[in-house]
C-alpha positions in Angstrom: 34.5 55.0 138.6 32.1 52.4 137.2 33.4 49.1 136.1 33.4 49.9 132.4 35.2 53.2 133.0 37.7 51.5 135.3 38.5 49.0 132.5 39.0 51.8 130.0 41.5 53.5 132.3 43.2 50.3 133.1 43.3 49.4 129.4 44.7 52.9 128.5 47.4 52.6 131.1 48.3 49.1 129.8 48.5 50.3 126.2 50.7 53.3 127.2 52.9 51.0 129.2 53.5 48.8 126.2 54.2 51.8 124.0 51.2 51.3 121.7 50.0 55.0 122.2 52.1 58.1 121.8 49.8 60.5 123.7 48.2 60.4 127.2 44.4 60.4 127.0 42.5 63.0 129.0 41.1 61.7 132.3 38.7 63.0 134.9 38.5 61.8 138.5 35.4 62.3 140.6 36.0 63.5 144.2 33.4 62.9 146.9 33.3 65.4 149.8 30.4 66.8 152.0 29.2 70.2 153.0 30.3 73.3 151.2 33.7 74.5 150.1 35.5 75.7 153.3 38.9 75.7 155.0 38.6 71.9 155.6 38.5 71.3 151.8 40.9 73.9 150.5 43.8 71.4 150.1 41.6 69.4 147.8 40.7 72.5 145.8 44.4 73.4 145.5 45.3 69.8 144.5 42.8 69.9 141.7 44.2 73.3 140.5 47.8 72.1 140.5 47.1 68.7 138.8 45.2 70.5 136.0 48.1 73.0 135.6 50.8 70.3 135.5 48.9 68.2 132.9 47.7 71.0 130.7 44.1 70.2 131.7 44.4 66.6 130.6 43.9 65.3 134.2 41.1 66.9 136.2 39.6 66.4 139.6 35.9 67.0 139.7 35.1 67.9 143.3 31.4 67.1 144.3 30.1 68.8 147.4 27.0 68.3 149.4 27.1 64.5 149.4 26.3 64.6 145.7 28.2 61.4 145.1 27.9 59.7 148.5 26.9 60.3 152.1 29.9 61.3 154.2 29.9 58.1 156.2 29.8 56.0 153.1 32.8 57.6 151.2 35.1 54.7 152.0 32.5 52.2 150.7 32.2 54.3 147.5 36.0 54.1 147.0 35.9 50.3 147.5 33.3 49.7 144.8 34.8 52.2 142.3 31.9 54.7 142.5 34.5 57.5 142.5 38.3 57.8 142.5 39.0 60.2 145.5 37.2 61.0 148.7 37.6 62.7 152.1 36.8 60.4 155.0 36.8 60.6 158.8 38.0 57.7 160.8 35.5 58.2 163.6 32.6 57.8 161.1 33.4 54.1 160.8 36.0 53.0 163.3 35.4 49.4 162.5 36.4 50.0 158.9 39.7 51.8 159.6 40.7 51.0 163.2 44.4 51.8 162.7 43.6 55.4 161.8 41.9 55.9 165.2 45.3 56.1 166.9 45.4 59.7 165.6 42.2 60.5 167.5 43.3 59.3 170.9 42.9 62.0 173.5 45.7 64.1 175.0 48.4 63.0 172.7 49.7 66.5 172.9 49.6 67.7 169.3 50.6 71.4 169.5 49.8 72.7 166.0 48.7 71.8 162.5 52.2 71.3 161.0 53.0 68.8 163.7 49.6 67.1 163.0 50.6 66.7 159.4 53.9 65.1 160.2 52.1 62.7 162.7 49.6 61.8 160.0 52.2 61.1 157.4 54.1 58.8 159.8 50.9 56.8 160.6 49.7 56.7 157.0 52.9 55.0 155.9 52.9 52.3 158.5 52.4 48.9 156.9 49.5 48.0 159.2 47.7 51.1 158.2 48.4 50.6 154.5 47.0 47.1 154.8 44.0 48.2 156.8 42.9 50.7 154.1 43.7 48.4 151.2 40.8 46.2 152.4 38.7 49.0 150.8 41.0 49.5 147.8 41.9 52.8 149.5 45.3 54.5 149.3 45.9 57.4 151.8 46.9 60.5 149.8 47.1 63.3 152.3 45.8 64.4 155.7 43.2 67.1 156.5 44.7 68.3 159.8 42.1 69.6 162.1 42.9 72.0 165.0 42.6 70.6 168.5 39.2 70.8 170.0 39.8 73.2 172.9 37.1 74.4 175.2 35.2 77.7 175.4 33.4 77.9 178.7 31.4 80.2 181.0 31.8 80.8 184.7 34.7 80.1 187.0 37.9 79.6 185.1 39.5 76.2 185.4 43.3 76.1 186.0 43.8 72.4 187.0 42.5 69.0 186.2 40.3 68.8 189.4 38.4 72.0 188.3 36.6 69.9 185.6 35.1 67.5 188.2 31.3 67.7 187.9 31.5 70.2 185.0 28.9 69.5 182.3 30.6 69.8 178.9 29.7 69.5 175.3 32.3 66.9 174.2 31.7 64.0 171.8 33.5 60.8 171.0 37.0 60.2 172.4 37.2 63.7 173.9 34.0 63.0 175.8 35.3 59.7 177.1 38.5 61.5 178.2 36.7 64.3 180.0 34.6 61.7 181.8 37.7 60.1 183.2 38.6 63.4 184.9 35.2 63.8 186.4 33.5 66.0 183.9 30.0 65.1 182.6 29.9 64.9 178.8 26.6 65.9 177.3 25.4 65.4 173.8 24.4 68.8 172.3 24.2 69.5 168.6 26.6 72.2 167.2 23.8 74.5 166.5 22.4 74.3 170.0 25.7 74.8 171.8 25.6 78.6 172.1 22.2 78.4 173.8 23.4 75.5 176.0 26.4 77.6 177.3 24.4 80.8 177.6 21.6 79.1 179.6 24.0 77.1 181.8 22.9 73.7 180.4 26.6 73.1 179.9 29.5 75.0 181.3 31.9 74.5 178.3 32.0 73.1 174.8 34.9 71.6 172.7 35.3 72.7 169.1 38.1 73.7 166.7 38.5 77.5 166.6 36.7 77.9 163.3 33.7 76.1 164.7 33.6 78.2 167.9 33.4 81.2 165.5 30.7 79.6 163.3 28.5 78.6 166.3 29.2 81.8 168.2 30.2 80.1 171.5 32.6 82.9 172.2 29.6 85.2 172.6 28.3 83.0 175.5 31.6 82.1 177.2 34.3 84.0 179.2 37.3 81.6 179.0 39.1 79.4 176.4 41.7 76.7 177.0 44.6 77.7 174.7 46.7 74.6 175.2 44.6 71.9 176.7 44.5 70.1 173.3 42.3 67.2 174.3 42.2 65.7 170.8 40.8 66.1 167.3 39.5 64.0 164.4 41.3 62.2 161.6 39.9 63.0 158.2 42.3 62.0 155.4 41.9 62.2 151.7 42.0 58.7 150.0 42.1 57.5 146.4 41.1 54.3 144.8 44.3 52.2 144.7 43.2 50.6 141.4 42.6 54.0 139.8 45.9 55.3 141.2 47.9 52.4 139.8 46.2 52.8 136.4 47.4 56.4 136.1 49.9 57.2 133.4 53.3 58.1 134.9 53.0 61.8 134.2 49.5 62.0 135.8 50.7 60.1 138.9 53.7 62.4 139.2 51.4 65.4 138.9 49.2 64.1 141.6 51.9 63.1 144.0 54.1 66.2 143.6 51.1 68.4 144.3 50.3 67.1 147.8 52.8 69.1 149.8 51.9 72.4 148.1 48.3 71.7 148.7 48.9 71.1 152.4 50.9 74.4 152.5 47.9 76.1 151.0 45.6 74.5 153.6 47.8 75.7 156.4 47.8 79.2 155.0 44.0 79.1 154.9 43.8 78.1 158.5 46.3 80.9 159.4 43.6 83.3 158.2 41.1 81.6 160.5 43.4 82.2 163.4 44.0 85.8 162.3 40.3 86.2 163.0 40.1 84.0 166.1 42.6 85.7 168.4 41.2 89.3 167.8 37.7 87.9 168.4 38.9 86.5 171.8 40.3 89.9 172.7 37.2 91.7 171.5 34.9 89.5 173.5 37.3 89.7 176.5 37.7 86.0 176.6 40.3 84.9 179.2 42.9 82.6 177.7 43.6 79.7 180.0 47.1 78.3 179.6 47.8 75.2 181.6 51.2 74.5 183.1 53.3 71.5 181.9 52.5 69.8 185.2 48.8 70.1 184.6 49.1 69.0 181.0 51.0 65.9 182.2 48.2 65.3 184.8 45.6 65.5 182.0 47.6 63.0 180.0 48.1 60.6 182.9 44.4 60.6 184.0 42.5 61.2 180.8 44.9 60.0 178.2 46.9 57.0 179.3 44.0 54.8 180.4 42.3 55.2 177.1 45.5 54.7 175.2 46.0 51.4 177.0 42.4 50.3 176.3 42.9 51.2 172.7 46.1 49.1 172.4 44.3 46.1 173.9 41.4 46.5 171.5 43.8 46.6 168.5 45.8 43.7 169.7 42.7 41.6 169.9 42.1 42.3 166.2 45.7 41.3 165.3 46.7 45.0 164.8 50.1 46.2 166.3 48.4 48.7 168.6 51.4 49.4 170.8 53.6 49.9 167.8 51.3 52.4 166.3 50.9 54.3 169.6 54.6 54.4 170.1 55.1 55.7 166.6 52.6 58.5 167.2 54.2 59.4 170.6 57.7 59.4 169.0 56.6 62.1 166.5 55.3 64.2 169.4 58.1 63.8 171.9 
């Protein structure tokens, strides 16, 4: 939203608040996302549909794909300057700008499924330190974009315990890569499009993706095993809105937006269910062995590859005046 438009909205809301207008003016919000419409953006699409329905088309969300409004790594900046009213961001794109959100990306927290991820996200988003952190950018957290855990598809001897990953070359980026390094694996930077060839040729033994990405990049056609419950971690990519634009909304528009979040997330989960409906038959068809680790082995992963990185994260947050231990404890309480 440019400055002049923001003033119009603020002015309209003020007039309505004082009773000088009898009707709500039509309003359009611009929404900045990247890529194409896909499972990852279906909750935003549903939100736009519901908001329009509830306001008889007077409040619309104009979703712009392909970085039409902003580069993906600059969406938070766009929100801060009022370039648009809503955006999808990923915490790992700019950790220094939203450090509190990175607690969700810590490795081996043990998130079992997407509904649990949503509940974890909601708890973290509502913490005062997180609210304060995002308000530095005039950003209000609206809803999560829960991503499945980045489990591994691999080729060769099937791992069944932590020690089996020692010396294994794996395609694992960010925090997952750091975690795998602590258990003796060798993280390797390979682009998504190169991953199939890397596994097939033996350049890497395994690669971590969410299931839909394993399907997209055909890693299952190169591998012979998949870690069903290793759950090493995922990314945090919430949907945020401009706090100024949100506060300026007429009451009925704000109610339409807020009341549509849960239904939008339900739609998102249903969309991902369809991904899994394709994923498991594909594993069977490709004769991919499903590796399910015992509780003892999962605890060992957490102790060796999770806890040290958690402790380092807490110290880093504390040095910035952020209650790191409090945020970590909140996250773990939602999972235990």
